[in-house]
Every structure is written in structure tokens, then in C-alpha cells.
MARVOVEX-207595 format. One record per atom (N, C-alpha, C, O, CB): residue in one letter; y, x, z. Coordinates in pm, whole numbers, plus 50000, padded with zeros to 5 digits. Each point is the difference from the previous one (the first is absolute). Glycine has a CB too. Example, Ala and Ser with C-alpha at 12.3 -4.5 7.8 and 13.67 -1.06 7.14 Angstrom:
residues 2
a494315131950780;a501194991150000;a501205009050000;a499985010450066;a498854970750059;s502225015449803;s501195008250006;s501094992350073;s501115005150017;s498265006749768;
This chain:
residues 290
x516034087472278;x500295014249978;x499045008350083;x500004999250123;x502454995849830;x496745012849979;x498995008150068;x500575013750032;x500555006849913;x497604980749969;x501705016650244;x500425013250045;x498735007750034;x499304996350094;x502954995149995;x497445019349838;x498745007350024;x500085009950115;x499515011249989;x500014986249771;x501104998450349;x500125008450120;x500124990950120;x500114987849986;x500995031149885;x498894987150247;x500134992150122;x501444995150017;x500915004949934;x497215008250171;x502064977449983;x501334994650025;x500835009750082;x499465008350074;x499634968549915;x502235022249997;x500905007950083;x500605012149934;x501065004750043;x497634987450142;x500665013349712;x500545011649931;x501094996249902;x500294988249981;x497535023050046;x502784998849910;x501104997549907;x499554991449883;x500734991149958;x500305030750108;x497774980849881;x499504992049888;x499944985350037;x500374991449920;x498315028349999;x500854977450200;x499904986350048;x501384993950023;x500254988549963;x497555017250143;x503095001949956;x501354995250028;x500734996749869;x500674989749989;x499405024050222;x499794995249691;x500654997749870;x499424987749931;x500744992149942;x499695032650037;x498254973850027;x499364988449937;x500534986950059;x500264990549927;x497685023350030;x502204985950174;x500474987750065;x501474997349969;x500404988549988;x497935015150196;x502465006949802;x501404998349962;x500094994349858;x500794990949974;x499885028150178;x498534986549757;x500004995049862;x499454985849996;x500504991649925;x499225031949987;x499244973850168;x499434986750005;x501014989550044;x500054989149944;x497765021250104;x502994993150053;x501054990850046;x501004997249888;x500434988649980;x499305020050255;x500635002049693;x500954998249890;x499444991549888;x500714991749944;x500275030150115;x497754980349906;x499384992049894;x499884985450040;x500164991049917;x498595029250008;x500964977350202;x499924986350048;x501324992749980;x500034988549955;x498255018450213;x502814999949864;x501334993949983;x500344998149853;x500514989549960;x500225021050256;x499004999649703;x500444999849861;x499144991049911;x500514993649908;x500365029450126;x497834976449993;x499094992549914;x499624986450057;x499414991849930;x499735029849988;x501184976050209;x499624987450062;x498514998850023;x499474988950012;x502485000849881;x497355021850113;x498565000350022;x499725008150126;x500525011150014;x499014986949737;x499674996750341;x499665008250117;x499165012149960;x499044998649924;x501044980850220;x500275032249906;x499265012349972;x499265004150127;x500625002250105;x501095005249719;x496994993650167;x499165003550114;x499575014549985;x499385003749901;x499824972450126;x501125032250072;x499615014149999;x498665001450070;x499824995650113;x502615011949885;x496624998849932;x498685002550056;x499725015050002;x500185006849899;x499014970750017;x500385027550198;x499655014250015;x498505001849980;x499194993750069;x502755009950090;x497715005149747;x498595003249973;x499885015249993;x500045005849892;x499574972349982;x500255028150242;x499965014650007;x498585005149978;x499034992550007;x502915007450151;x497965013249814;x498705006449988;x499855007749872;x500594996549898;x498474985750241;x500145028649865;x499675008349884;x501255005349931;x500095000149878;x497834986650092;x503055017950112;x501255005549946;x500734990149910;x500645003949902;x498355018850111;x500914964450021;x500694989649925;x499194993649891;x500464990449938;x501575021650112;x496774993149923;x499204994949888;x499514985750022;x499854992549904;x499455030950050;x500454972950171;x499504986450028;x501044989649961;x499684990449930;x498905018550258;x502644993049858;x501054990549966;x500365000249852;x500244989549941;x500625013150288;x499175009249712;x500355001149859;x498944993549912;x500334994249896;x500905027050152;x497524979649992;x498934993349925;x500204984850000;x499704993449901;x498735025450158;x502064975750052;x500284985750006;x501124996249902;x499954989449937;x499325010250304;x501735009149748;x501074997549902;x499435000449859;x500284991349918;x501445018650239;x497505000649815;x499465001949865;x499104988449957;x499984996549882;x500145028250154;x499144969450058;x499044989549966;x500574985950012;x499304990249973;x498935025150104;x503044983549962;x500614986850015;x500284993649864;x500095006949899;x500945000650318;x499094979449783;x500374992749877;x501405004649958;x500924999750081;x497644980249984;x501625024249809;x501295005449956;x501014989149965;x500454998949886;x498345021050030;x501574972050183;x500954989249976;x501335002250069;x500894991449992;x497194993449984;x502085026650092;x501255002950067;x500054995550144;x500985002850069;x500074995349713;x497924995250266;x499984995250138;x499385010150096;x500004997850121;x499874979149792;x499615034150035;x499535011050084;x500655012949952;x499825004249886;x497984984150159;x502955018050045;x500595013049972;x499705009050120;x499384995450097;x502484994549757;x498555022650141;x499715008750113;x500795012949996;x500695003149904;x497074987150105;x502115017150100;x500655013050013;x499075010849946;x498784998349997;x502524993850205;x499295018949755;x499235011149945;x500635013350041;x501205000850024;x498084984949780;x499885024550204;x500435013550036;x499385009949902;x499154996149920;x501084997450326;x500175019349757;x499315009849916;x498505000450027;x499215002549909;x502885010950087;x497524984350128;x498575000150033;x499234989249927;x498945002749943;x501645006450277;x499944978849780;x499264988949941;x500015000249848;x499094994649938;x501474992250262;x500455019549740;x500094999949854;x499645013449936;x499945000949877;x501814981950145;x498025027550059;x499735013049942;x498905007650074;x498915002049946;x503454998649979;x497925003750198;x499055009050068;x498674993450029;x498975006750000;x502965004850100;x498064975349924;x498724993350025;x499065001349880;x498795001350017;x502384982650136;x499395015649728;x499155001049880;x499385013849987;x498935001549940;x502514981549947;x499215027350170;x499485013649994;x499005002750111;x499055007749982;x503104999549915;x498054986750218;x499215003350117;x498924989750034;x499155002550085;x502825009549998;x498074976549852;x498994989750023;x499334996549866;x500484991249928;x500834999650273;x497615016049766;x499404998349866;x499484985949973;x499874996249884;x499525027750127;x500314968350092;x499474986549982;x501044989350026;x499684988950043;x498085019750022;x503494994849911;x501094990450021;x499754987449918;x499725000949880;x501905018150164;x498474969150017;x499664987649929;x501084994949905;x499834989449940;x498785005050253;x502465012749793;x501064996049908;x500545012449930;x499825011250048;x500784968850096;x500045017949743;x500655010649924;x501494996649993;x500364990349934;x497525014749929;x502995002650203;x501424996649999;x500584998249860;x500804990949977;x499405021450236;x499414996349694;x500544999049864;x499544987449929;x500734994449918;x499325030550071;x498754970550043;x499434988449932;x500274986850073;x500174989649937;x498065025549974;x501814985350223;x500004987850079;x501304996850072;x500154989050054;x497475015049974;x503325005349975;x501234998250078;x501224999849909;x500165008549913;x498755002950283;x501964978749826;x501264998949928;x501165004650091;x500264993450101;x498804987349758;x501625030150109;x501165004050080;x501124989549992;x500254994449894;x499175029850067;x501234973350152;x501154991050004;x501295008050014;x500904999049916;x497674983050186;x501535026050004;x501175008550018;x499705010650104;x499284997550097;x502254983649839;x499015030750044;x499985010550103;x501134996850095;x501175000849962;x497845017049880;x500664978450280;x501014994950093;x500835011250062;x501235000249985;x497284980550062;x500835028550023;x500725010550071;x499255013249989;x498795000349975;x502174982750183;x499765027949861;x499365013150007;x500855009450085;x501194997650021;x497744998949752;x500455013950273;x500715010150078;x499325013449978;x498785000649990;x501944982350183;x500055027849820;x499375013249982;x499325004550128;x500354995550109;x501385010449719;x497315003050158;x499415006350118;x500905011450045;x500745005849920;x496914987950004;x502275009350203;x500785011150058;x499025009850063;x499104996050075;x502914988949969;x498155027849925;x499185010450062;x500635003850134;x501125004850005;x498125004049769;x500004988850334;x500485003450133;x499005009150069;x498815000049968;x502434978150047;x499255029650080;x499145008450085;x500404997550144;x501104995250029;x498625022549790;x499384985650272;x500344999650141;x501175009450026;x500105010649939;x497514983950121;x503275001750031;x501235007650024;x499725014450043;x500855008749982;x500274970050081;x497725023949994;x499675013550046;x499315008349892;x499745011950021;x500064979050209;x499905003049655;x499375007449892;x500995010449948;x501184996949987;x497364983249951;x501015032250031;x500945010749966;x500794998249872;x501045006349984;x497445008250136;x501074977249788;x500684998849870;x501274991750013;x499994989150057;x497815013049826;x503295003350061;x501284992849998;x500324994549861;x500984992849983;x499825022050203;x498394988749714;x500214995449864;x498654998849930;x498985004450053;x503325006549939;x497724983149890;x498754998849923;x499485013849962;x498795002550006;x501934975249906;x500185031250049;x499585013749966;x499335006750120;x498985006749984;x502904995049848;x498694996450286;x499385005450123;x498624993850022;x499055007050035;x503234996550065;x497634983449878;x498754992850023;x498905005049907;x498875002450044;x502444977550029;x499025021549799;x499025004749903;x499585014450032;x498825003349994;x502174981449830;x499975023650209;x499695014050034;x499095000750124;x499065007950004;x503164999449897;x498074984550197;x499195000050123;x498584995249970;x499035005850049;x503044990150089;x497814993449782;x498684994749966;x499165010249923;x498795000950020;x502194976049975;x499675030749917;x499275010249923;x499605011850089;x498955006249980;x502314986949814;x499585009950304;x499715011350088;x498994996450109;x499405008950061;x502894999649894;x497544978550070;x499074995550103;x499064989549941;x500094988350035;x501625016350147;x497404999449728;x499124990549931;x499114992350098;x499515005450099;x500515009549701;x499774972250165;x499104991350077;x500444997750145;x499184997350087;x499005010849767;x503124993150170;x500504997650136;x501094989250005;x500184993650103;x499275030049950;x501294974449837;x501094990350000;x499434986149970;x499414997849894;x502265020050031;x498504973050168;x499434986649986;x501044990249948;x501195001250029;x497215003850157;x501144985149736;x500874989549948;x499324986750021;x498834998349966;x502185017349861;x499714974950231;x499454986850031;x500004991149877;x500805002049908;x499985000350330;x498354987949761;x500064989449899;x499464987050059;x499384999950106;x500355017149707;x500514972150115;x499584986950047;x498644995949950;x499704988149993;x502665005850017;x496805015849954;x498664997049951;x499855003449853;x500995000949928;x498844981150242;x498945019849787;x499705003649862;x500584989749904;x499724988150011;x498185023450065;x502914993249828;x500604991249902;x501354994350039;x500654993649918;x497095001050015;x502705007750192;x501314995050043;x501115007749930;x499765010749942;x499284982950281;x502175001049781;x501135006849936;x500265013550066;x500415009549933;x500594968350009;x498745023150189;x500185012850068;x498975010349951;x500315011849985;x500604976150216;x497865007449776;x498945008749951;x500345005149859;x499905012049973;x498414975550167;x502075003449772;x500305003849862;x501205009449994;x499975010049928;x499104968249992;x501985018750156;x501205008549995;x499715014050054;x500555009849949;x500884969750077;x497725021550077;x499655013250053;x499205008049899;x500215012049983;x499804978650248;x499055002649701;x499215007049899;x500875004449883;x499805010849945;x498194975750122;x502975005249895;x500925003649892;x500865012050041;x500225009149920;x499824966850001;x500435024150203;x500795011350050;x499175012849997;x500495010449956;x500844974050190;x497435014949901;x499135011849997;x499845005549859;x500085012149978;x498704978950221;x501015000049707;x499785004149861;x501245006849942;x499885010549935;x498524970550037;x502795013350052;x501215005249940;x500535012350074;x500635008749939;x499914968349984;x499205023750209;x500495011450078;x499025011650003;x500365011150039;x500934972850100;x497465013549819;x499005010649998;x499535004050138;x499745011850026;x501274996149767;x498864982250297;x499545002850136;x498804991150032;x499744990249930;x502605016650141;x496964996650034;x498894991950049;x500284996350144;x500115008750087;x498245002549755;x501754975850184;x500244995050134;x498734993450053;x499144995949923;x503315000850026;x497445002550181;x498854993650063;x500344985250023;x500864996850081;x498435025150031;x500014969349816;x500274985750009;x499444994250131;x498875002950039;x501094995649709;x500864993250318;x499574993050121;x500264985149977;x501154995849990;x499355024450162;x498434972049840;x500124985849966;x500144991350125;x499385002750103;x499275001449691;x502184985550194;x500204990350107;x499824985949944;x500014998049879;x501605017650241;x498224974849969;x499884986149959;x501394994049981;x500474992350084;x497325005550039;x502845005849768;x501354995149972;x501055010550031;x499785009050080;x499454968049969;x501925021649884;x501045010150011;x500585001450140;x500215011350045;x500304984149721;x499744993550303;x500635000750132;x499105006650103;x500495005750098;x500794973849845;x497415019850037;x499055005650098;x500125015150013;x499585005750101;x498894975549848;x502095025349950;x500125014650003;x501175004850085;x500055011650039;x498924988949737;x501974990750252;x501245004450062;x499845006950136;x500655010250021;x500414971249859;x498115013750212;x499885006950129;x499565014649986;x500545008850067;x498914969350036;x499575024549810;x499535013749982;x501045008649929;x500125011950029;x497534979649962;x503095002649918;x501055007549929;x501125003850096;x500475011350001;x498974976749785;x500995002450296;x501085002550094;x499585010050107;x500825008150045;x500044968749913;x497895022850084;x499515009250103;x499745014049947;x499895009550077;x499114971050038;x500905020849752;x499735012949940;x498545002749971;x499665010949954;x502324997050163;x497154982549909;x498585001849970;x499785000349849;x499035006049952;x500354982650263;x501525005049709;x499985000549854;x501325006149955;x501054997050057;x497424982549926;x501485029049915;x501185007749959;x500994992049917;x501215000550025;x497375019649981;x500914972549894;x500894994449898;x499564985949959;x498924995350035;x501565027949884;x500414970450006;x499734986349954;x500904997249881;x501155004449996;x498194987950238;x500135000449669;x500804994549890;x499884984950010;x498934994549973;x500735026049875;x501434972950189;x499944985650022;x501364993949972;x500995007249983;x497194995650189;x501874983949823;x501254992949975;x500905000950123;x499515001950111;x499334982549729;x502475014250142;x500935001050113;x499744989750110;x500335002550116;x501345006249725;x497764979950125;x499824989250096;x499295004850127;x500434996850111;x499504987049700;x499005023950172;x499225004650116;x500605012150069;x499825001850121;x498184989249767;x502695017450037;x500385013050055;x501485001650035;x500355009250074;x497804999849794;x502714982350080;x501445001850022;x500405000350147;x500835008250038;x499514980549745;x499115002650303;x500405000750141;x499715013650063;x500765004750086;x498804971049931;x499365030849942;x499625012950056;x500835011449941;x500205010350065;x497494980949970;x502795006949842;x500935009749942;x501324999450076;x500585010350034;x498334987649738;x501564989950253;x501274998350070;x499935005250144;x500995005150052;x499504975049804;x498365018650206;x499855004550139;x499805015150010;x500065005750109;x498974972149946;x500735028849830;x499805014450000;x498565004350024;x499735011950012;x502564990050067;x496784988549928;x498605003550021;x499325004649871;x499015007350004;x500924976250183;x500615012149699;x499495004249870;x501155006149920;x501164996350018;x497054985749986;x501455027449908;x500995006349913;x499704996249856;x498905002449951;x501415016950210;x500664974749771;x499844996349859;x500305012249914;x501085006050009;x499544969950039;x498405027749867;x500195011749912;x500464996149861;x500775007349938;x497485004450192;x501284976949820;x500374995849864;x499574985749976;x499134994750068;x500655028949851;x500874970149982;x499614986649957;x499365001049861;x500315009049923;x501564980350213;x497235001349836;x499215000849877;x500574992949880;x499344999449896;x498775002550250;x503094992749864;x500624993249887;x500865009749919;x500335010850048;x499664967750082;x500395017649747;x500865008849920;x501385002150062;x500625010449978;x498154981849822;x501714997850278;x501305001150065;x499835000250152;x498984995650052;x502124992749754;x499895016850261;x499965000250146;x500054985850056;x500514990949935;x500605031750066;x498384975850118;x499954987050065;x501314997750074;x500495008850071;x496994992649951;x503084986449962;x501284997150064;x499945001750151;x500975004250063;x499534979949752;x498345012550243;x499875001150145;x499865014550047;x500185002950118;x498764974649882;x500745031649907;x499835014350033;x500775008449897;x499395007749926;x498314987950179;x503605003049890;x500775006449893;x499955015250000;x500255006249897;x501224974350111;x498225025650106;x499985014650008;x498615005849977;x499815012250003;x502104986450156;x497114992749816;x498635004749976;x499785001249850;x500164990149928;x499014999050286;x500465022649735;x499845001849855;x498774992849946;x499134995950076;x502015026149944;x498814976649850;x498804994649936;x498995011349984;x500345011850007;x501024970649871;x497385013950101;x498985010149976;x500305007849873;x499715011949991;x498604973850127;x502275007549783;x500375007049877;x501055010750028;x499935011149946;x499554968249921;x501515017450216;x501015009850037;x499385012050070;x500525011149991;x501154970550029;x497225016050049;x499325010650072;x498975007349914;x499235008250051;x501134978850159;x499625010149662;x499135007449909;x498664993749971;x499185005949930;x501935013650153;x498634968449970;x498744993149973;x500234990749881;x500284988250017;x498985013050229;x500625004349635;x500294992549878;x498924989549973;x498815002350023;x502395017749883;x499244968550046;x499064989649959;x499614990250109;x499224990849975;x499965025249864;x501344985950283;x499654990750108;x500944988049996;x501205001450025;x497935017750118;x500334969349827;x500764987550000;x499024989150043;x499294994349917;x502345013449897;x498344989650316;x498994990850053;x500644990850102;x500745004450088;x497445012649874;x501544970150024;x500554990150090;x498914990750052;x499004997649933;x503195003749946;x498034993650241;x499194988950049;x500664987149953;x501234999150000;x497975014250205;x500014976949755;x500604987649952;x499144987850027;x498815001050029;x502325012349797;x499514975050164;x499324987150007;x500474991549883;x501184999849966;x498645001550287;x499244991849685;x500334991249890;x499324986550016;x499254997650095;x501035022249757;x499994971450052;x499354987049999;x499264998249869;x500465004149893;x501314986350258;x497075003349859;x499124998349884;x499414985950000;x500144992450096;x499335032349905;x499884972149888;x499334987149983;x498715002449922;x499805010949948;x502414976350056;x496935003049988;x498815001549914;x500415001349854;x500984994049957;x497654992650206;x500635021249762;x500295001649857;x499794986649930;x499044992850029;x500265031749978;x501604972349902;x499854987949921;x500904988550040;x499874989149944;x497845018050024;x503204994950128;x500894989050035;x500934997249881;x500385009449930;x499524996650318;x500474981549729;x500834996549884;x501355007450003;x500565002450106;x498334975149887;x501605025949889;x501245007549990;x501194993350070;x500775006950067;x498385001849718;x501024977950203;x501124993750071;x499875001350152;x501005001750070;x499224982249740;x498565015450241;x499785001450143;x500295014250046;x500615002250105;x497664979649886;x501305027949930;x500285014050028;x501515002450007;x500485006850090;x497384999849797;x502874987750018;x501465001549995;x500644993850124;x500905005950060;x499024993949688;x499634988250289;x500574993150116;x499765007850128;x500915001750082;x498724976449803;x499155026850133;x499685007550120;x500815013050007;x500575003250104;x497134986949894;x502355017149891;x500755012649999;x501474997650032;x500565006950085;x497825002449747;x502254981250100;x501434997850018;x500334995950143;x501015004450056;x499154989049704;x499004998350300;x500284995450136;x499745010950104;x500765001350095;x498664975649833;x499525030850054;x499735010850095;x501085010749991;x500445005450102;x497094990049881;x502905007749895;x501085009849982;x501274995250069;x500685007850066;x498324999549714;x501314979850205;x501214994650064;x499905000850152;x500995003050067;x499334981649738;x498495012950250;x499805001050145;x500185014450045;x500665002650101;x497754977849893;x501005028949932;x500105014150040;x501435005149996;x500365009050076;x497344994449837;x503134991049999;x501385004549987;x500974992250088;x501215002249994;x498255004549774;x500014984150312;x500864992150090;x500555009050111;x499365009950036;x499304969149913;x502505017750106;x500625008650101;x499145002550123;x499995011150052;x502164980349869;x497134998450127;x499225002050122;x498815009449978;x499675008150087;x501024969149988;x498685021749807;x498895009149971;x500535014149977;x499385009750044;x499304971349855;x502445020350032;x500605013249979;x500305006750135;x499735011850019;x501274980349762;x499575000250311;x500345005550132;x498745004250075;x499995010550065;x502054975049942;x496905006449985;x498765003150069;x499385012849945;x499545008550078;x500084967149963;x500355026049829;x499405011849939;x500855012550022;x499465011050016;x499504974249812;x502355013250173;x500895011550023;x499765006050138;x500065012250016;x501654977649831;x498035001850253;x499745004950135;x498745008550006;x499865008750086;x501294971150006;x497925017649816;x498735007250000;x499945010849892;x498965006149978;x499964973450110;x502225022949845;x500115010549899;x499074997549880;x499495009549940;x501135006450242;x499184971549785;x499254996549880;x500984995949890;x500974992950025;x497044999850114;x501725011749741;x500804996349882;x499434987349938;x498804999049977;x501805025349981;x500254966150016;x499584987849931;x499975002949850;x501005004649944;x499984980450239;x497895012249753;x499865002249857;x500124986749925;x500894998249918;x497645022050125;x500564970549986;x500054986549943;x500145000449848;x501004995449945;x500014996350268;x497985013949720;x500065001949855;x499194989649925;x499574990050058;x500755034249982;x499484978149830;x499244990749916;x498515003050010;x499625010850045;x502354986949798;x497174992950114;x498575002849997;x499655012249915;x499115007750034;x500494968149999;x501105025949856;x499735011349911;x500375013350067;x499265009849989;x501154975349812;x500715015150268;x500425012250070;x499045003350114;x499695011750023;x502704983449917;x497154994650130;x499045002250108;x498695005449944;x499385008750060;x501694973050074;x498505013149752;x498785005149939;x500135014949965;x499065007750019;x500474969449889;x501645026950043;x500235014149969;x499925008550127;x499485011249997;x501964982249808;x499085001350305;x499955007350127;x498565001650048;x499635010450054;x502644980850006;x496924998549919;x498595000750038;x499295010849918;x499205007750053;x500824967850009;x500285025149808;x499405010349914;x500385014050048;x499175009150000;x500884974949806;x501205017650233;x500485012850054;x499235003450127;x499595011550020;x502704984749881;x497524993950185;x499275002250125;x498565004149973;x499495009350063;x501974973950050;x497895010149793;x498615003249967;x499895014449950;x499055007150034;x500524968649910;x501395028549975;x499975013749947;x500125010350113;x499285010050001;x501744981849784;x499885005750310;x500175009250113;x498745000250085;x499485010650035;x503004985249966;x497034992350033;x498834999150088;x498785006449937;x499225006850067;x501714972250031;x498905018849772;x498855005949931;x500045015150004;x498975006650015;x500944973549835;x501295025550138;x500145014549996;x499685006650133;x499535011450005;x502184985849819;x498544995550287;x499805006350132;x498754995050072;x499605005850101;x502854996749914;x496934986949933;x498854994350070;x498685002349926;x498974994750041;x502554988350052;x498495024849802;x498765002249925;x498905005750088;x498854995549993;x502515008149801;x498975006250288;x498995005950086;x499524990250105;x498814999450031;x502225022949930;x499914969950094;x499614990250101;x499144989149940;x499034995550061;x503065009250063;x498264991049754;x499214989649933;x498615005049966;x499024992750014;x503084997649894;x497815022350047;x498705005749966;x499135001250124;x498794997749996;x502245014949813;x499614991050302;x499265001450126;x499454986650045;x498884999150051;x502585020250014;x499354970149916;x499554986750040;x498834995649913;x499484989050018;x502835005350060;
């Protein structure tokens, strides 16, 4: 199982949990290999070029299946042509947060302040093409504001500057920001899903706050090389779905405010198409610049 990121992160932890489950269920040892670099493209290329016999699978993100194709013109693989979706494992909505000392108490306040103070409100992201970058650009487009992007090497790296107030705002998954919301160092203004988040029941959705059309989530899925036999695809999907729906995995994901999806290959493919449409709409300028 190829993980296109470094060890220790959620993607890696989830891969190893699924690998343990597959080892038990299939009687085959599953070896997790980390191949980080190029926003996940290095590891994903290894998946795409592997023999399609079901013995090589891997983790996938919106970056590896969508934004990389827009921002890396010489990508050595084509997700639509070379990658077979297995299942969308988990997802979580992004949450718009600001430093606790920032004057806005609501999304309407935030938008009004950004319009009244152009080129001064900063928003963090985890690098060009990251889910934080895309969600911020989507928010700008739908809210009609211009924010000053501040890029970091990964989502967690932005937290010290956000908590200190050097950066005004952030759109990120609850995993990184929830402890700071609970401590009062960050203020949650809205969640990016169609429904409110169970962990933040009093925080409205962006739609409730008048930002129509915002529906963006961070997610992790599993994929294989295109061309694996249909029976093998079925076996892998059914077993991974069963692992994801097991009580211990459910409990682990609930603690991190991630929703377990565990869908079919066809449903995951539809989700990828939706992601590509969103990313294309907000990354055209970035892609042209590259």
C-alpha cells in the first residue's frame, strides 16, 4: 500500500489501520510504503504504473487526483486514465476560523471587514493546490472578497501564526484547529458542509451565512492501478469498506471529526469528478500562471 506522503500524518495512520485489517481478512501481509514528494505525485505515479493485479494499492487525496493535474503540466500519470478508484474512505468539511482577537464575530462581519480593508486580511493555506488553498479560493469567489494568501509547508505549520494573530483566518479540517477552538484561541465562524458539524453544533454553515454554493470537504480515498480484474476490485472494495465500518475505526475517526464514507468505486469516481470541477473553477488562474 503506497502512501504518497510522509509517515505519521492521518493519511499514513489510516493506511496502516486499513493494512492491518486487510492482513487479517485476506491472509496476505500488507506492507505500507511512504513515497512523499511533489504534492503526492511521486507516490501516485508508482500506483499508476504498477502491475494491475491487485497487489499494489494506495492512498489518494484531492491533490493527487485533481489539483496536481491542473498545477503540474508534466504530470507523468493521468488520474482518469491510469487510476482505478476503490473507495472514498473518509471526509470532513473545512471550518472557517479567525484569530480570537479578529474583529469579525460572523461570516457577514468577516466579509464586510475584508471589503472595507482590501489587501489586509490574510488567510493561511497548506501550499499551492492544498485543500486549504482551494477552499480559500472558493470562498473568495463565492463571497466576492480578496484575501491575502499566506502559504505554509502543510496545514499544521500555519497554526502558530494563526494563534498568535500574525495570520487572520484559515479554512481547514477540524483535526488541526479544534483544540484551539476549544481553548478560545480561535473563533469558528462557519463550517463548509451542507449540514452543521456535530462537534460544533452552534456554528452555522457557510450557506446559512449567505455563501451559496460552498460545499467543500477534505478527504482520503483508496485507489489501484487502472485495469485490475473486476473480481479483485470487488474483493478489495468489500473488505476495505468492512474495515472502515468496523467499531474501532469508527471510534478513531469520530474522535477526529471525520465522517466515514466507505462507498463504491463508481460513487468515488463521481466524487472525483465533482472535485475536479470545483478545482478547475478556482485554480484556472493559478494553473495559467504556472
